[in-house]
N, C-alpha and C positions, 0 to 999 in steps of 0.2 A: 504494500500500500504506500502511496506517495503522499507527501505533505507539502503544500504550497506555503512559502514564506517570503516576506519582504524584509530586507535589511534596512530598517528604518533610518539608520544613520546615513545610509547612501541615497535614500529616496530624495529626489529633487522636487517632488510635488507637481509633476506635469499632468497627472491624472490619466495618462494614456491607458494604463491597465484598467482603470475604472470604466473608461469609455468602451474598451474592448470586451471586458468581462464583468459587468456590473453585478452578476450573481456570485462572483468570487471575491471581488475587490471593492472597497469603499474608500471614501476620503474623509480624513479628519481635518476640518477647517481650522480648529484651534492649533494643531501641530503643523498644518500645511504638508501633511504626509498621507500617503496611501496606506491601507492596512488590509489584511486578509479577513474576510468574514466567513469564508468556507475553507478552512485549512485542509480538510480532507480532499479538496479539489473538486473537479467536475469535468467539464468538457476539456479533454486534453488538448485538442486543437486550439481552443480559445486560450488556454494557459500558455501554450507554446508560442502563439502569436503575441501575447502580452509580453512574454519573456524576450522575444526577438525585437519588439518595438520599444522596450524600455531603454531610454537613453542612458540611464544610470546603471543598467545591468544589475539591478538589486533584487530581482525576483528569482527564486529557486523553486524547483519542484523535485524534491529528493525522496528517495525511498526512506520510509520511517523505520 
């Protein structure tokens, strides 16, 4: 089983992942950072697209 994570220190707050996969990622306006709302993942293609599109390269989808 995989687990999606965002390295918050690396996140630049672009919201690309939130736009691509709103069922997996959300945005914290107070911190100006994205976060994972569904760590167990979901649509692998969507997660892979968000990982590829992330300019900070701070999203991982690792085996748990």
